C-alpha positions, 0 to 999 in steps of 0.5 A: 232730787231724791229718786227713790224712797230708800234714799231717805236713809241717806237724806242727811248727806244731800243738801237741797241743791245737792251735786247731781253726780253725788245724788245719783251715786247715793240713789244707787247706793240706796237701791242696794241698801234697802234698809231703814238706815245707811251702814255707818261704814258706808256713810263715812266713806261717802262723807269723805268722798263727797268732800274730795270729789273730782271732775268726772270724765265723759260717761254719758252720751245723751244729756237727756238720759239718766241711768241707775248705776252704781258709781256713775259720774262721781269718781271719788264717790265711786271709789268710796262705794267700791271699797264697801261693795265690790268683792271677788273681782280679782282676775276680772281685768284679764277678760277681753275689754268688751266682755268686761264692759258687757258685764256692767250692764244687767243681762247684756252678757247673755244677749245674742250679740252678733259678731261684726269684727269690722276694723278701720285704721286712719292716722295711727288710730284703729277702730274696731266695731266688735259686736252688736245687738238689736231688738225693737227697744234698743240697739247696743254696739260695742267697739274698741279704739286703739291709739298710738303710744304717746296719747291718752285713750280716746273717749270718742263715741261715749262722748256723744260724737257717734251716730247710728242710722238705717241704710234708708237714712233714718237716724236712731237717737243715742240714749247713753254710752259708757267706756272702759279704759284698757290701760297700757295697751292704749285701747279702750272699749265703748258700749253705746245704746241707741233708741230702736222703738221706730224699728220693726222686727226683721233684718235692718241695714245700719251705718255707724259713724264716728265723725272723728276720733280724738286723743290728747297728747301725753307730752306737754306741748305736743299736738293732739291726735285727730283721725277719721271719719270712721264708718261701718256698714252692717246688718242686724236681726231685730228681735221682736218684743211684746207690747202691753197696752195700759193707758191708765192714769193714777194721781198721787200728791195731786200729780197725774201720771199715765202709763201708756204702755209697757214693751218687753224685749230680751234686753230690757223692759220699757215703761212709756209714761206721760205726766205734766211738767211743773216747778218751772222745769221743761218736760225733758228735764223730768224723769221717773224712777220706776221698778216692776215686781211680780210674784216672788220677783222685783227688778230692784233685786240684784243678780245672784253673785253680784259684785262690782258696778252694774247698769240697771236701766235708763231714763230719757225722753223720746221724740214724742216727749214721752218719758221712757224708763227702762229696766235692763234684763230679760223679763220675757218669762215673767208672766201673770200680774205685774205691778209697775211702780213709779216711786218718784218723779225728779227733775234736773235743770241742766240749762240754768244753774241757780246756785252760786256754785253753778249747780243746777236746780233740782226737784222731786215729787214723791209717789208712789203711782202704782199700776197693775197689768197682766202680761201673757 
């Protein structure tokens, strides 16, 4: 699996059946280093980290969701990459946990998040629904979990054991989650995104549920902690978006890809795609690596002053088996001609390991598939 042409600069570091975690990290680095060849220092750091890779902790809530993000899912590789890329972050940890977490999602810091500030405590565990945001693409909720002394910080919520529904009973699918460990305060923060394409603009009543919260005991032989359920009822304004109908098909390397529509909101822009599954992979195992560009701008460009880790978007399949590629950030003021480019299609079979090491099968189809659209 190679998810962008730029990753060819690192191709010698990836085997045909490469570890998907390592592949995702190298993909992100390739996005950052848009050069013909990878820097020698970065190559050395990656080579060492790939050999010393450790088992990652839960970071993604949905098995069908992928996210272009520096450092995700491969702890050792993240450390090596950070040594090369992270600058100017001294004092950053002094900011509140939720603020730190929002800073890792492109454009999230400037969203008009609604202050919820609802807190519930059970069995010594305190869950706070801190703030939330909604538009017709997605809903973002930020929360903290504090556990008693003697227990490790909880990964509940970002481990997928979380649910959001409207007060009328419509479930909103989980797309992804990420967390941040607060260290000695026994508190961690979580940021979870839900698919809101079924919602209309206006006010919506919501119910967020943690079926339980779990934490491991630090002392060997001691009982682990379970608390809850925790349930929060709240209301959010749903910000409208702008939909551009496209419904065009482009064929590259014998594969037709249809761009059905693009939906632009304050938090992200989405490309809804259709293309046939192939190579023995299920349709839901395929994703598309997408970027959008216009006169003087390109979504692959990082924000000015960037340092640290940043989520640039997500890829997932919705209930209609459409392939959805999202680009985080506000593009509403980008008018005129847009070029939507699908750099490649890639698949990861998470259900049927096919190698002796148990790594899943992978496939990639190179593009590009290019669409030109007009955005008023």
